[in-house]
C-alpha positions in Angstrom: 119.1 69.2 5.4 117.1 68.3 8.5 118.8 68.3 11.9 117.6 66.9 15.1 117.2 69.8 17.6 118.3 69.1 21.1 115.3 68.5 23.4 115.5 70.2 26.8 114.2 68.1 29.6 111.2 69.5 31.5 112.3 70.9 34.8 110.0 70.6 37.8 109.7 74.1 39.0 109.6 73.1 42.7 113.4 72.5 42.4 113.9 76.2 41.5 112.0 77.4 44.6 114.9 77.7 47.0 113.0 78.3 50.2 113.6 76.1 53.3 109.9 75.0 53.4 110.2 73.6 49.9 113.1 71.2 50.8 112.5 67.6 51.7 112.1 67.1 55.4 115.5 66.2 57.0 115.5 62.6 58.5 115.6 64.2 62.0 112.8 66.4 63.2 110.6 67.5 66.1 107.0 66.4 65.9 104.3 68.6 67.4 101.0 67.0 68.1 98.5 69.8 67.9 95.6 67.5 68.9 97.3 66.8 72.2 98.0 70.5 72.7 94.3 71.2 72.2 93.3 68.6 74.8 95.8 69.9 77.3 94.4 73.4 77.1 90.9 72.0 77.6 92.1 69.9 80.6 93.7 73.0 82.2 90.7 75.1 81.7 88.6 72.5 83.5 90.8 72.9 86.5 89.8 76.5 86.8 86.8 77.9 88.5 84.2 79.8 86.4 85.4 83.2 85.5 89.2 82.5 85.9 90.9 83.4 82.7 93.9 81.6 81.0 96.9 83.5 79.8 98.9 81.1 77.5 102.7 81.5 77.9 104.1 81.2 74.4 107.5 82.8 74.9 110.6 81.3 73.2 108.6 79.9 70.3 106.1 78.4 72.8 108.9 76.5 74.6 110.1 75.2 71.2 106.6 74.1 70.0 105.9 76.9 67.6 104.3 80.1 69.0 101.8 80.7 66.2 100.2 77.3 66.2 100.1 77.2 70.0 98.6 80.8 70.2 95.9 79.9 67.7 94.9 76.8 69.5 95.0 78.3 73.0 92.9 81.3 71.8 90.5 79.1 70.0 90.0 77.1 73.2 89.2 80.2 75.2 92.5 81.7 76.4 92.2 85.4 77.2 95.5 86.1 75.5 99.2 85.1 75.3 102.3 86.0 77.3 105.7 86.6 75.6 109.1 87.7 76.6 110.2 90.2 74.0 109.0 92.6 71.3 110.1 90.4 68.4 108.0 87.5 69.6 104.9 89.7 70.0 105.3 91.4 66.6 105.6 88.0 64.9 102.2 87.0 66.2 100.7 90.4 65.3 102.2 90.0 61.7 100.5 86.6 61.5 97.1 88.1 62.3 96.8 87.5 66.1 94.8 90.4 67.5 94.1 89.0 71.0 95.9 90.6 74.0 99.6 90.0 74.1 101.3 90.6 77.4 105.0 91.3 77.4 106.7 90.1 80.5 109.8 91.6 82.0 111.1 95.1 81.4 110.9 97.2 78.2 113.5 99.6 76.8 112.1 103.0 76.2 112.7 102.6 72.5 110.3 99.7 72.4 107.4 101.4 74.0 106.2 103.2 70.8 106.0 99.9 69.1 104.0 98.5 72.0 101.5 101.3 71.9 101.2 101.3 68.1 100.5 97.6 67.9 98.3 97.3 71.0 100.8 95.2 73.0 100.3 95.2 76.8 103.4 95.8 78.9 104.4 95.2 82.4 105.5 98.4 84.1 108.0 98.3 86.9 109.3 101.8 87.4 108.0 105.4 87.5 110.1 106.3 84.5 108.4 103.6 82.3 105.0 104.8 83.5 105.8 108.4 82.4 107.2 107.4 79.1 104.3 105.1 78.3 101.8 107.8 79.2 103.5 110.3 77.0 103.3 107.9 74.0 99.7 107.0 74.8 98.8 110.7 74.6 100.6 111.0 71.3 98.8 108.0 69.8 95.5 109.2 71.4 95.0 105.8 73.0 94.0 104.5 76.5 96.7 101.9 77.0 96.3 99.0 79.4 99.2 98.1 81.6 100.0 95.4 84.2 102.1 96.2 87.2 104.7 93.6 88.2 105.2 93.3 92.0 108.4 91.7 93.3 107.2 89.6 96.3 110.5 87.9 96.9 111.9 86.5 93.7 113.9 89.7 93.2 113.9 89.6 89.4 111.5 92.1 87.8 108.9 94.3 89.5 108.5 96.9 92.2 109.0 95.7 95.8 105.7 94.7 97.5 106.3 97.2 100.3 106.9 100.0 97.8 104.2 99.2 95.3 101.3 101.5 96.2 102.9 104.7 94.9 103.6 103.1 91.5 100.0 101.9 91.3 98.7 105.3 92.2 101.0 106.9 89.5 99.4 104.6 86.9 96.0 105.5 88.2 96.7 109.2 87.9 97.6 108.9 84.2 94.2 109.1 82.5 95.6 107.7 79.3 96.7 104.5 81.0 94.4 101.8 82.4 95.5 99.6 85.2 94.3 96.3 83.8 96.3 93.9 85.8 98.7 93.3 88.7 100.9 90.2 88.9 103.8 88.5 90.7 105.8 85.4 90.0 106.4 82.4 92.4 110.0 81.4 92.9 109.0 77.9 94.0 105.5 76.6 93.6 106.0 73.1 92.3 108.0 71.6 95.2 106.4 70.1 98.4 107.5 72.9 100.6 105.1 75.8 99.9 106.2 78.1 102.7 107.9 80.7 100.5 105.2 80.6 97.9 102.6 81.3 100.6 104.7 84.1 101.9 104.9 85.6 98.4 101.1 85.3 98.1 100.5 86.9 101.4 102.7 89.9 100.4 100.8 90.2 97.1 97.5 90.0 98.9 98.6 92.8 101.3 99.1 95.1 98.3 95.7 94.2 96.9 94.0 94.8 100.3 95.7 98.2 100.5 94.3 99.0 97.0 90.9 97.8 97.9 90.8 100.0 101.0 91.0 103.0 98.6 88.2 101.6 96.5 90.5 101.1 93.5 89.6 97.9 91.5 92.1 95.8 89.5 90.4 93.7 86.9 93.1 91.0 86.5 95.1 89.7 89.4 97.4 86.9 88.4 100.2 85.0 90.1 100.0 81.3 89.0 102.6 79.6 86.9 102.2 75.9 86.0 103.1 74.6 89.4 100.7 76.9 91.2 97.9 76.0 88.7 98.2 72.4 90.0 99.4 72.9 93.6 97.9 76.2 94.8 94.3 76.5 93.6 93.6 79.2 96.2 96.0 81.5 94.3 94.2 81.3 90.9 92.5 84.7 91.5 91.3 86.2 88.1 93.8 84.6 85.7 96.5 81.9 85.5 99.7 81.8 83.4 100.5 78.1 82.5 103.5 77.5 80.3 105.1 74.1 80.7 101.8 72.5 81.6 100.3 73.5 78.2 102.9 71.3 76.5 102.0 68.2 78.6 105.0 68.3 81.0 104.7 68.6 84.8 107.1 71.2 86.3 108.4 68.7 88.8 108.2 65.1 89.7 106.4 65.9 92.9 103.6 67.9 91.3 100.0 66.6 91.4 99.4 64.8 88.0 96.7 66.0 85.7 95.0 62.9 84.3 94.9 62.9 80.5 97.7 65.5 80.1 100.1 64.3 77.3 103.5 65.6 76.0 103.0 67.6 72.8 106.6 67.3 71.4 108.4 64.3 70.2 111.9 64.2 68.7 112.5 61.6 65.9 115.1 60.6 63.4 115.6 57.8 60.8 118.5 55.3 60.7 120.9 56.8 58.2 123.6 54.1 58.4 124.2 50.6 59.9 127.7 49.4 60.9 128.8 46.0 62.0 131.6 45.9 64.6 134.0 43.0 65.3 135.4 42.4 68.8 138.0 45.0 69.6 136.8 47.6 67.1 135.8 51.1 68.3 133.0 53.6 67.5 133.0 57.4 67.7 135.2 60.3 68.8 137.6 59.7 71.6 137.4 55.9 71.2 135.0 55.7 74.1 133.3 52.6 73.0 135.0 49.3 72.2 133.0 46.3 71.1 133.6 43.2 73.3 131.5 41.0 71.2 130.1 41.4 67.6 127.8 44.4 67.6 125.4 46.0 65.1 125.1 49.8 65.3 122.7 52.2 63.9 123.7 55.8 63.1 121.1 58.5 63.6 121.7 61.9 61.8 121.1 64.0 64.9 123.6 65.2 67.6 124.5 67.9 70.1 124.3 70.5 67.3 120.5 69.8 67.3 120.2 70.0 71.1 120.7 66.4 72.2 122.9 66.1 75.3 126.6 65.6 74.6 127.0 62.3 76.5 129.0 59.1 76.0 127.7 55.6 76.4 124.5 56.7 78.2 121.0 57.3 77.1 118.6 55.4 74.8 116.4 55.8 71.8 113.3 53.7 70.8 113.4 51.6 67.6 110.6 49.1 66.9 109.3 49.9 70.3 112.4 48.8 72.1 115.2 50.7 73.9 118.4 50.9 72.0 121.4 52.1 74.1 123.6 54.9 72.9 127.2 53.9 72.4 130.3 56.1 72.0 130.1 59.9 72.2 127.3 62.0 70.7 128.8 64.1 67.9 127.5 67.4 66.5 125.5 65.8 63.7 125.3 62.1 64.6 124.9 59.6 67.4 125.1 55.8 67.4 122.9 53.2 69.1 123.3 49.5 69.6 120.7 47.5 67.6 122.3 44.1 68.0 119.2 42.9 69.9 116.8 44.5 67.4 117.6 42.4 64.3 114.6 43.7 62.3 116.0 47.3 62.4 116.8 48.5 58.9 117.9 51.6 57.0 115.5 54.5 57.3 113.5 53.0 60.1 112.1 55.6 62.5 113.8 56.1 65.9 112.3 58.2 68.8 114.8 60.2 70.8 112.1 61.8 73.0 108.5 60.7 73.0 106.5 57.4 72.7 106.9 54.4 70.4 104.6 51.5 71.1 104.4 50.9 74.8 107.8 52.5 75.6 108.4 56.2 76.2 111.4 58.5 76.7 110.2 61.5 78.8 111.5 65.1 78.7 112.6 64.5 82.3 114.7 61.6 81.2 116.6 63.8 78.7 116.9 66.5 81.4 118.6 64.0 83.6 121.2 63.3 80.8 121.8 67.0 80.6 121.9 67.5 84.3 119.3 70.2 83.8 115.5 70.8 83.8 112.6 70.0 81.4 112.3 73.7 80.3 115.9 73.6 79.1 115.3 70.5 77.1 112.2 71.7 75.3 113.6 75.1 74.4 117.0 73.9 73.3 116.1 71.7 70.3 117.6 73.7 67.5 115.4 74.9 64.6 117.5 72.9 62.1 115.3 70.1 63.4 112.3 71.4 61.5 109.0 71.2 63.3 106.4 68.9 61.8 102.9 69.5 63.1 100.5 66.6 63.2 96.8 66.2 64.2 96.2 69.8 63.3 92.9 69.3 61.6 90.2 71.9 62.3 92.9 74.2 63.6 90.7 77.2 63.1 87.3 75.9 64.0 86.4 79.3 65.3 88.5 82.0 63.5 86.9 84.8 65.5 88.6 83.4 68.6 91.9 84.9 67.4 90.5 88.4 68.0 90.8 90.6 71.0 89.2 89.4 74.2 86.8 91.7 76.0 87.4 92.5 79.6 
């Protein structure tokens, strides 16, 4: 007797691969334009005199843009190296194959120093104890380790005081297994019209350098410039500059000199996930903070304060079909609502722009910062990673793979 055997359906194996990268892109995401990033690096380098190096600041996942992609492009476009904030950030780039100089800003715990020496990470030294510990490890690893000395010229955060710096510099010089590669400071206020304190800091820094020069002790890399100083204080460029925000197409303040051609690299987008029609007197959202006075048509976007959007009520806009649609009600953790009554063509799964450009309209980083009562840096770094990054215009990312190697000094 013949029976019909059950036929098992063919299973697409991609559904068994339970990695985040294999999942469909959520209908809310950040878009990183790598083509714009490349052009921004090129524009910044054109601002620099011949011989002035660029140190790309890629800490905090390159201000939310993706440290690896940014590092690769910056190095390919001639950056000397990258600046980071902590050991984990630097090790992630080393693990991905970046061998160029990586400068760790701030202060290091002693337990971190062996990792730095083993993986050729450059550290800022601020105290005699760190110098001694680093020298001991350098001898153990049989390496000559480059270091940068941070000088506190008035910001009072990291570094040795400018009027106490010479003994520390001499201590580094005395350790034959250490090489004094750089000396740096950081401006407390370089992007505002009043440059008096920035000039005072620079004068203090120069006094230390002059004292060193009087003893015929050279320092290859002198660097002080953040993004504001790159634009506003060209006489302080010295041997190297450290742009951060500027790489990502955002000016550090509204009063900064614009750089023609510079464009924001990050956009934040979502798709309309629901459409609701309200009759007069009906409410929308938590707290009943919006009541329709006339018939309204609302679009729901699947993004909220849990993703980094400001937790506001009845303020702010998004772009849909190139037009500004006002937010209504309170932003929730995973959703916000906008009024599309005057955009009748808006339909389910249409694209909305929360930050960035659509058509001739744009919502700037500074506009979002105003909603948050904060600054552009805060906005860029606080988009959560559950908004997966989608890179675009990244063709020819590695035109010159050798650019990812160590830079000679």
